[in-house]
Every structure is written in C-alpha cells, then in structure tokens.
N, C-alpha and C positions, 0 to 999 in steps of 0.2 A: 655414479650419477644418480641412482635412485635415492641414496642417502642425502645427496645434495638437494635433490628436488623436494624430498620430504622436509628437510630443514628449511628450505625456502618457503614451502607452503605453511609450515607451522609458525614461521615468523610473522606471517601476515594473517593468520586465522584468528578470528575474534573469539572463538569458543574454547581455545586450548587452555589459557590461563584461568578463565572462570570454571572450567571443569576441574582443573587441578585444585583450585581454591575450595570448591565444594567438598572434594574428598578430604582436603586438609581440615576443613571446618568440622566435618563429621568425625574425623579421627580425634580432633582436639576436644570436641564435645564428649565423646566416649571416654577419653582420658580424664577429663575434669569430673565427669559423673562418678568415676570410681574413687575420687578423693573425698573422704569424709571430713567435714569441718563442722564444728558446733555452731549453734545460732549466735553465740556471743563473739565469734571471730570477726574481726574487722573486714575480712574478705568475703564473708558469707552474706547472702541476701537475707534481709531481716523480716520479710513479709511471710504470709501464710502460703500454702500451696495454691490457693485460689488467686492470691495476688501475683504469684509467679506465673501462672497460666495467663492471666490478664496481661501481664507485662510482655510475655512472649508473643501473644496474639497481636498486641499493639506494634511490637517491633517488626513482626512479619508483614503486617499491612503497610507499615511505613516504608519498608524496604521495597515492596512491590511498587509503590507510588514513585519512589526515588529512581528505581531502575527504569520505569517507563519515562520519567522525565529525562534521565540521562540519554536514553536511546533517542528520544525525540530531539533533544538538542544536537546530538551527533548527526542525525539525519539532516537537520537544517544546515549544519556546518558543511556536510558533504555536498549537499545540493548547491550551496553558495559557492563552494570551491570549484565544483564541476562546471557550473554555468558562467561564473565570473572569471575564472583563471584557466583551468584545463581539466578535462575528464581524466587525464592520466595522473593527476595529483591524488585521486581517491586512494590509490595504493599506499601513499605516504600516511594518510590518516588511519588506515586500517593497521598499519605497522607501527603506529605511535604507541610506544610502551606505556606512558602514563595513562592513556585512555584504557588500555587493557587492564592495568593494575587497579584502577578505580572501579571499573565494572566488576572485576574479580572480587574486590572487597565487599561490594554491595551484595553480590550473589552469595558470597560466603556467609555474610551476616544473615541473609534470609534463610539459607539452608540450615545454619546453626540453630536459629530460633525455631524454625518449623520442626526440626528433628526433636527439639526439646519438648514439644507438645505431646510426643508419644510417651514420655517417661515422667514428666514433672506432674506430681499430684495424682497420678493414677498407677495402679498396679493390679494386674489380673482382672481388668475390667471394673475395678472398684476404686473408690477414692482412697488416697493414701496420705497420711500425715507427714511422712518423710519424703524428701526430695533432694536432689543434688544442689545445694545452695551455692556452691562455688561455680557450678556450670551456669546457673542463672546470672550470677555476677559477671561471668564472661560475656553473656549476651549484652549486658549493659555497656561493657567496655567496647564491644564491637559496634554498638549503636553510636556511641560518641565518636569513635574512630571513623565511622562511615559519614557522619555529619561533617567532620573536618575534611574528609576527602571530597565531599560534595562541593564545599567552598573552593577547594583546590581545583577541582575539575572545571568549575565555572571560570576561574581565573585562567587556567591553562587553555581552555577552549577559546576564550576571547583573544588571547594572545596568538594562538596557533592559526587562526583564520586571518590574521593580518598578513598583507601581501609581503611585507618585509620578512616576517618569520617563515612564511612558506618558501620564499626564494632562498633564504639562508639555509633552510633544511635541505633543499634540493642541491644547493652548492656544496654543502658539507658531505652529503651522500655521494655526489659525483666525484669529488676530490678523493674520497676513500677508494672508489673504484679505480681511479687513475693511479693511485699509489700502490694498490695491492691487487687489483683485479685484471688489469690489462696485460695481455701477453706481450713480451718484448718483440718489437718488430724491426724492420729495416734490413733484414737479411735478403740476400739474393736468392731467388727461387726459380727453379726451372718452369718453363711454360708447359701447358698440357699438350702432349704430342697427339698426332692423328691416330695412333694406335692405342690410345688410352681407353680403358673399359669403364663405363659409368656404373656407379652403384646407386640404386634408387633409394629414396627415403620411404620408410614404412609408416611415417606419421606426418600429419600436417600441423603446422604451427610455426612459432618463432624460435629461432636458435637462441637459447638462453645462456648456454655456457659450453665451452669446449675444453676438453682435457687431452692435449696431445700425448702426454705420457701414457695414457691408457690405450692409445691406438698404435703407438710406436712399436711395442713388442710384436704385434701382428704384422706390421710392415716389415720389420726385420726378419721375422720367421719366413716370410714369403719373398723377401728381397725385392720389394716394390717401392715406388713413390706413391703416396696417397695425398691427394689435394682436395680439400673441401671446396664446394662451389659457393654456398652462401657464407656471408660474414656473420659474426655474432650480432643479433638484433634483427636480422633479415628473416623474411617469411619463406618457408619451404612448403611445397605441396606434396602429399603422398604420391608415390609412383613417379616422381620427377627426380632428376639427378641431384643427389646429395653430395657425392664425391666422385673423383676419377682415380683410378689406379692404373699404373703401368710399370713395366720393366724398362731397363735402360735401352735395350735393343729391340727393334720390331721383330727380329728373328727369334727372340725368346718366346716360349709358350705364353699365351695370354693368361693373366691371373683369373681365378674364379671369383666373381663378385660375392657369391654366397659365403665365402670364407671370411669376408670382412663385415658381414652384417652385425654380428655380435660386438665386434670391436667398435663399430660406429655407434651402436646402441649405448655402449658404456662410455664412449668418449664424447658424444655429442648429445646434449640435452635439448629436447624440443618440447615446448610448452605452448599453452593457448595464449599467453601474454608475454610481453617483454619484461625483463627484470633488470635490476641494476648490478647484478653480480659481476658481469664482465662487460656490460654494455654502457660505456660512458655516453654514447650518443643518445641513450634514452633520457639521461638526466639533462643533457643539452636540449633535447626535444621538449622537455617539460618547461624549461625557462623560455624557449622560443615560443611555445604556445601562449605563455603569459604575455609576452611582448606583442604577439599578433592579435590576441584578444583585446589588449589595451589599445591597439591602433585601429581596431575595427570601428566603423561609423556608429555602431550601437553603443560603444563605450567611450571612445574618443578621449583616451587618457595617455598622452605621449609620455608623461613623466614616469608612469609605471613601466612603460616599455624601456625607457632609459635606465631605470633601476635594474631591469632584467638584463640589459646589456652590460651593466657594471658587474653583476654577478657572473655573467658569462665571461667577462674579461679575466676574472680570477681562474676560472676553469681552463680557458684557452692558454693562459700563461703557464699553467701546470702541464698542459698537453705539449706546449712548445718545447719544454725541457726534456721530453721523453722521446726515445726512439720509437716511431710509429710505423705501421705498415705490416707487410706479410711476415708471419712468424714461421720459422723453419726449425724443426726438430730432427736431428740426424743421429743415427747410430749404425755405423757400418754401412751395409747396403740398404738399410731402411730409412725412408724420409717421410715425414708428415708435414704438410704445408697447410697453414691456416691463414686464409686471406683476412685482411683487416683494413680499416680505414687509415689513410694517410692524413697528415695534418691539413693538407689542402681540402680533403674531402669533408672533414669536420667543419672547416672554415666556410666552404662554399654553401653547405646546407644552412648553417646558422645565418651568415650574412645575407644569403639569397632571400630567405623568407622574410626576415625583418626589413631588408632593404626594399623589397617590392611593396610591402604594406606601408612602409614609412618613408617612401622616397620624397614625398611632398613636404615632409616635416624636417627642417634643417637641423633641429636639435637631435633628432634620431640619427641622421647621417653623421653628425659630429660625434655622437656617442660611439657609433660603429668604428669611425676612424680612430678615436681614442683607444678603443680595444685593439685595433691593429697596431697602433703605436706601442702599446704595452707589450704585445706579442713580439714585435720587431726588436724591442729592447732586450728580450730574454731568449730569442730564438738562436742566437749564436751564429755559427758559420754555415748552418745547413742551407744549401742552395734551394732545395725544394720548399722549405719553410719560407724563405725570403721571397721566392717567386710567387708563392700563393698569397702572401700578404700584399705584395705590390699589385697583383692582379685584382684582388678584392678592393683595394683602395681606389684603383682607377675606375672600376665599375660603379662603386658607390658615388664617386664624384660625377661620373657621367650621368647616372640616373638622377642625381640631385639637380644637375644643370638642366636636365630636360623637364623636371616636374616643378621646381621652385620658381615662382613668378618673379620675385624681387632679386636682382643680382646682389644687393647688399646682404641678403640673408645667406649668401654662399661664401662670404669672406672667411668665416671660421672654417668651413669645410675645406676650402682651398688651402688655407694655411696648415690645417692638420694633415691633409693629404701630402703636401709638400714635405712636411716633417717626416711622415712615415716613409715616403719614397727616398728621402735622403739617408735614412737609417738603413733601409734594405739594399740600397744600391751603392752604399759607401764601401770602398775596398777594405777588406779586413787586413790588419797587419800580419805579415808572414812571420815565420819563426825566426828568431834572432840568430845571427850567425855565430 
C-alpha cells in the first residue's frame, strides 16, 4: 500500500517531471560539452565565446518569463475550474500529463542554459577562446522546442477548460475505474455478530483503496472473519472502528485486535483526499458537482447540467452491467468482507442531488429519466437494479409534478417515466424448455 500511495502521489505531483527533466538536461549538457566539433561543422555554433554567453543569458531570461507566464495561466485555469465547475476537479488538472511535460521542457531549457554559463567562454576564472560549440547549439534547439510547446500549451489549456472536455475527462477516468478498479461485488456476506471485536483506525482520512488479498492471510492464520466498516471513499476518524473481527462461535476465544493492525495498515490505504483508484463514486461526484453548480441561481445554466447527466448516463450504464455490492474473499476458515455501494446507492446519490436542485426545470427531469431508461435497457434481469431504477423514476416525476407550474411541461417527463417503468416492470422471458 505504501508503494501504491507513493505512485498515486507522484502521478499528481507537479514537481516530479520537472525535477527529472533538470537532471536529464544537465546530463545532456555535460555529454555534449565533451564532444569536440570544429567551427566549420554545420552543427557547431558559429559565434564567439562572448556571443555564446549572450545567447545563453537571453535564453535563460526568456525561459524565466515563459515559466512565469505558464504558471500564471495555469492558476487562472484552476481558479476558473474550481469556482465555475467543482473544486474536486483541480486534481485532474494537476494530473494532466501534457501540462507536466510542457513545464518540464521549459525548466529543462532554463537549467541547460544556466548551467552553460559556468563553462562557456570561461576557464579557471579567466576568459577562454574555446567553448563547447555543440552544447551551445543544443541550447538553441531547446529554445525553439520550448517556443513550440508554448503554443501547444496555450491550445491545450484553452481546450482543457471547456466544460465538454472537463466532463469527458472525468467520464473516461471513471470508466477506467469501473473496468479495472472496482472489487467484484454481489456475494452473500455474514452480518457482524454481537461478539465481534472492533479494530480501531490509527489514522484519520478517506479510505482510498482496499486490498483484500493482503488481509486474507492474516484472517486465515487466526481463523476469523474480518469486515471493514467504511466503504472505499468514506471518511474514517482515528480511534474509531475501522473493522470488526470475530470467530464463528461465541464460545471460541476472542481474537486480539493488535494482531490485525499491521494487516489493516497494508490492506487499507487511508489518505487526506479521495482518489479515483477504486472510488467510482468520486468521479460521479465530480460530474454531479458540475450539474449542481450549473443549476445554482448564480449560474443558471440548465444545459450544462443536462450535459453532465448525459455523461453520467454512460457511467451508470457501465455500472449497471457489473456485479456491485459487498466483496467477500474466502480461504478456508478466513474471510475478508469489504462493504461497497450497490447500484441503487450510486443512483440515489446522483439522482437525488441533481433532482433536488433541478426539480423545477422539466428538461433536467427529462434528462434524468432518459438516463434511467438507458440503465433499464442494459440492467438485465437484476431485480435490485430494476427496483432502484423504478423508484428513482417515480421520485423524479413526483418532484417535477410538485415544482413545475405548467402541466404541459410535464408531458415529456410523464412519457419518459412510463417508458422506463414499462421496461423495468416487464416480465423477463424464462429459459426455453
């Protein structure tokens, strides 16, 4: 889990790639300085040592200006994204690889040129007529590459702060979690008995990831059932219950909680923020935030909310195809139980927030019902999925009937709701004889 946490941190750290690029630039400068080329070579800088130093000074000053400009534009983009859409989207900008690469290129060019001032045209504190001409030519190449990346960065930044691009990024990242990150759910799990022993958390924060395979050997060794209390994405407070452990019979000796502390530390990662590693609800939360912000009186942009619902429809159709709920890992006498959200839980949180903010806007109700219709079409025979879809459809129509003044505005909502209910209540064909 420590390696996973380090990898997750480095993925979103803005200083990692620039630091590596500086080291690479210094190594490249040292290598090129050792290559001797004559002044007549087409790859060699043709000026004098003073010309070379003036060039390097100019590149160094230019790079400082460009880096300041880049950081200023990035701060403006982050502020706009935070206030207009959701503060939880800032993490996506920090993890944006093109931004990190462009900043790394600028920092590398600055370091390369500044390091060259220590050797070009000087030796032993005196002027020198010889200097690494190929290395100076390398600074010119880096300058033109940086200017090209500056144009690319401006184009990328303008596209990345568009609401469509933001929501597409969130959708893509959340679908990746659903495909690879979610634990398989739907298994039957025993309830926590009265004789279960609580194991307290040593840290406060959000449950970012759970690795049942790292806790199962300890459960097998002690012959116990271990059940986590919080789900992935939920907050836990230090010295409160993180998990329960118990043996099958109350007559058996009670397990020692201290024996499971290390297993929980390695199997449950707790951090100061939510991440998308195993938490599909966090991606859903980001899109719900965008919809709720758009429906607020300060913004009043129902169409953006409808776009967010359309992207959520893709995510929920993917969720409807997966077995969701509690994950159970077994090995002989050892059992590890990881609670997780069911499809109805995801649906209630998403529909509930958007429905309450947009109940008076018929187009928002219609978009939510269209999402439910898409989910009903792919949900299959799962009775829990079908019941959750039908329940949300009835609540959406009920709220719309209460908030919308004109009955004519409800026609689309009624028609869509009837279509959804027909799908989820229609008897499924049984197996052929």
